[in-house]
N, C-alpha and C positions, 0 to 999 in steps of 0.2 A: 302484442303491445303498442301496435297501429290500432287495430279497436276500441280495447280500454281506453287510451286518449279523445276519441273517437268517442262513442260515448259519455264523455265525462264531459268536453264540449258540448254534446246535443243535453246535457243539464242543468235547469235552469237554476240558477243563484240561489233560491231557496233552496233547493236540493243540496247542493254545494253547502251553505251552513247549515244542512241539516245532519249530515255525517261529518264533517269537520268539527259539531259540535257532543255528539257519541265518540267524534275519538277524544275532544276535550278528556273526556267523562272516561274511558277507559283507561290514558291513562294517567288521571287524578289521580284514579279507584286506586292503581296502579302503585302509584307516588304513596299515599295515603297511609297505606295497605302497611310498606313498608315498613310507616313510624309507627305501629298499630293503630291503625286509628279506622277505622271504617270511613269512608264517604258516602255511604247510603244507608247510615241511621240516623233514625225519626233526627235529631238534634241538626247533622249536618243538615241534609235537605229541610229543614226548617232554614237552616242558616244561609242556604243559596237562593234559596224562597224570598227570604226579608232583604238580600241584599240584594233581589232584581229589583223590586217593589218602586223603587223609586223613583231609580234609573229607570226604569218601563215606561212609566209613567210620565217623564220628559220625553227619554228617547219615538217611544207612537207621532207624539207630538210636531218635533222636529223630524221627523221623519215625513210629513202632511210639503211642513214649507219644505225640504231638501228635493220631495215628488214636486215644487213648481218654480225650481232653478232658484229658492233663497236661501238664507240662513238665519238661524233666530240665536242668537249670543245673547238676547238680556230672562234669557231664565231660570241664572237664578238666583238671579233678583226678586224675577214675578213669582217665584220660590218662597223668600224670606218674607218678603212684600204679604207673599197672603200668608204665611202663616202668621205672622204678627195680626194681621186682620183680622185675622177666625178665633184668638185665641184672646185678642184685648173684646173685640166683642158677645164671646161667649165666657170673659172674664169669669169661670167657673159656673156657671150657669145652666144645668140641665136644655131648659129652656128655650136660649138663647140658641141652639147650637141647628139649628138648619137658618135662622134670620146669622147668625155667624158665616154661618160653609159656602150660602149667598151672598152673601156680600162679595166673602174674598174671591165666588169665582168670577162675581162682574166686574169688578179688582181688574184680575185679569184681563178677562176678556178688554174693558176698554183700555187697555197698553197692549194687550194684541192690534185692538183695530184701527190703536191710531201706530203701529208698529206696518199695516197694511194698507192705510193710506199713505201712509209717506213713500213707503215702494212703489205701490199703482200709481198715484198724484204725483207727485214730483216725482216718481222715478230716477227716487235714492237707492244703492242696491243696497238689499239687504245685509250684507253683513256691517254696513257704515250703517245706515240705520239701527240695528236691533243691537249694535254694541256703541250708542249716542242715547240708545232711548238707556238701556243697562248703565253704563255714568251718570244718569239723571238721578233711572232710581235709587241705585248706588248715595249717588250722593241725600239722595229727602233719607233713606237711611241710615247714613253715620250723621249725620246733622240730627232729626229727629231722635234715633235709638243711640243710647251708652250701652244697653243691652237689654238680656232677655226681657218682654216684655206678655202682660193679660196671663190668665189661668184656663187651658184645658179643661171642664168635667170628664167623670171619672168615665162615663157613660160613652162620649164622644174617643179616652184613648181606647177604650176596648175597642177598637177599630184595626186599632195598630197592634193591637195586643195576642190579640187572639189569634182561630183557628176551627178550622175541620182536620184535626187529626195534625202533623205536620204542614199542613199548606194554608200560612195563614190567610185568614181572611182579603190583605191588602191583595193580595197576590191574585184571587180570584178576580177583584173586581177589575182590575193593574189586565187582566188575560181577556175580559168579555169586554173592558174599554175597546183593546185590540181587535176585537173581535168585531164588534160594532162597525171598525173605523173601515179594517177587512172587508165586509160588509159594501160598505157607505163606497169604496176608490172600484168593487169592481160593479158592481148593481149601481148605480147612483148617477145623473151626469153631471154632477162636481166630480165626482172622481174621474173619469170621463178628457171634463173640461181642463183638471188640473195636469192630469197625462201627461194633456197634449200641450198645454202651455209651459212645462217644464221642459218640453221637444223641443216643442220650438214657435216661439211665443209669438211670432210673424205670422207662419205657418196656418197659424191656429186663428191670429184676429180673422187673416183672411179665409177660411174655412169658415166663417159668423160665427165664431165662440166671443163668451168677450172674454177677453183676458182680465180684466179686475177681480171680477167678483173672485172668482177660484181660486186665486192668490192671498184677497182680502181675510176669506172664509179662514183656507190653511193658516194664520197665521191667528188670529181669533182664537181659532182651536186649539193653536200648541202652545201658547197662552193657558189657557182654560187647561191641561193638560201639565202643563206646569202649575198653574194653581193648581188641582190634583197632588199631584205631589206633595206641598207646602203642609195642602192637609195634613194631608199624611203623618210629615214628618210634626208637627203641634201634636196627632198626638202621637208618638209617641214618644215625644217630648216632655208634653203634658205642658209646653206654654209656644208664644212666641220664637225666633227670634232670627235678630238683622244676619246675621252672617249663614243661619243655618246652609241658606242654597250655593254662598259662593265659599265655602268650605269643602262642600261636598265636590266642584269642582261639573260642575252640570250640562254646565255649555259640550263644551272637550267632549265628556264625555259620551255624553249622548250624540253632540257628530261621531265620534268612533264606532258607537254603533247602530250607528245608521249607513256607517262605509263597512262596518265590516260584517253587515246583513244581504251587503250587494245594492246597495240603491246608492247609484250614481252622485257625486257632487254637481255634476252642469245640466240635473233633473231629466225629469220624463220617464224615469227607468228603476224598477223595488221596489219594492212588498212588506205590511206589514210587519209578518210571521219573522222574513228575515232581520230587519231590527231587533223582536223576539228574540232571539236564536244566535244576535249579537249579547245581546244584555247578556243572553244566558252565559255563553261561553265566555262572559267575564267578571261572573257573578261567579264560578268554576272556581277563576284558575284565580280569583281572589279567597276563594276558600283553599285554594289548594296553598297557597301562598300564607293566611296563618296558622293555615296547621303546621306549617313548615318555618313560623317563626322566621320570611324572608324579612332582609331589612325595611318598611313599608317606602322608601328612595325607591326601589329595582323591584317595586311595583307596577310607575309608570316606564320606566325598562322596558318590562311583558308584556306590555300594555297597549307599551309604541310597534316592536316589534312585531307582535301579531298583527297590529292594525297594517303596517308595511307590507307581510309578506301573502293575507286576502287581499290589498288591490293590486297587490303583486300578480297574484292569483289569475284576480278580474280582467289586467290589461290584459295579461299573456294569451288566458281562453279568448279576447273581443276581437286578436289578431295576429289568434293559425283558425278561430270561424273562420274570416274574411277571404273569402274567393278571389283569386289569384282573378283579374282581371280581362289580361294576354297570358297564349302560352308563347313558354321559350321558341327561338328560334329554332328553325325543324322541328318542332314539334306539331303533327296535326291534328286542328281540329279534333273531336271527339263526330265518329257517325253519326248522321245524323243532322249537328248540329251546328249552324246560323255562325257567321259569328258578327257583329254588328260595333260597328264604332259604339264609344261613350256619349251616353246622354249629355246636355249640360249640366244637370243637375247634378250629377257622380262624380264630372269633371275628369281628364284628364290624365291628370298621374294623383296617383294613389299611395 
């Protein structure tokens, strides 16, 4: 048992999320089978992957800002705004698809740029900044739109409606984006600097890192990914909606997926693939509860329990994995080991 727990402690969070996802799939498959359904039928797989797409886009962007030690609560309103901008620009015309997409993403990028500049130059915490920007966007949407607007042409609606076998095109695009961002984090100076800023901004600054730039870029990319989610929803609905983002609760759900994927809310540690695993777990659980016809309000209860368990497991792993700084009274030091006093950076009390 001790060797098993030691092995589990050596696993990174992405591997733990993968193991948890497999466990959720197995349990869900058994429960669905008792109801006379098959979790791995093409229809069920399509439903699960479709449920992953929109939240996956938002969660990828949310992971970036959380890695930098920030948050973005404006994403649901960016989702709604971009769906409206795209649908109104296209207005049913196939020739306006490209301008509509580019304009929607440009608007999203401007919102992210505003968030990033306020966080870095005015030194307002990301929670407060994005909450305020989100409220401004909400006020704009509520004032100028009384209902749905615009129209997505049929060619654009194919993006949200077609797939390769049971795999939707939107999910393939989302996973491709996740791969690009994962590569960006692992191989680029932006990724290294973002991890450094999230881990300790002051140490990063003293090490020569320009701490503002990676956080601004992270906020811009977060809003752009929320804009992609808005485009996907406009494609599926065939129009723009001022409430589609807030009704989906993508702000809290994206943060929940990030936390479930093992990314620290304090920043500096985490992975995109862990987040995708968290999104997949939510999608499988939602599919299970839909098949079982569970009360919709209980879905949030189940999500909350899953998040609390995940955070408790991660916290336990970090606590247990810490090496004891001092031996107990009467215990001899290991043979050949030198006993040294703790350094100032380590502190004398753990």
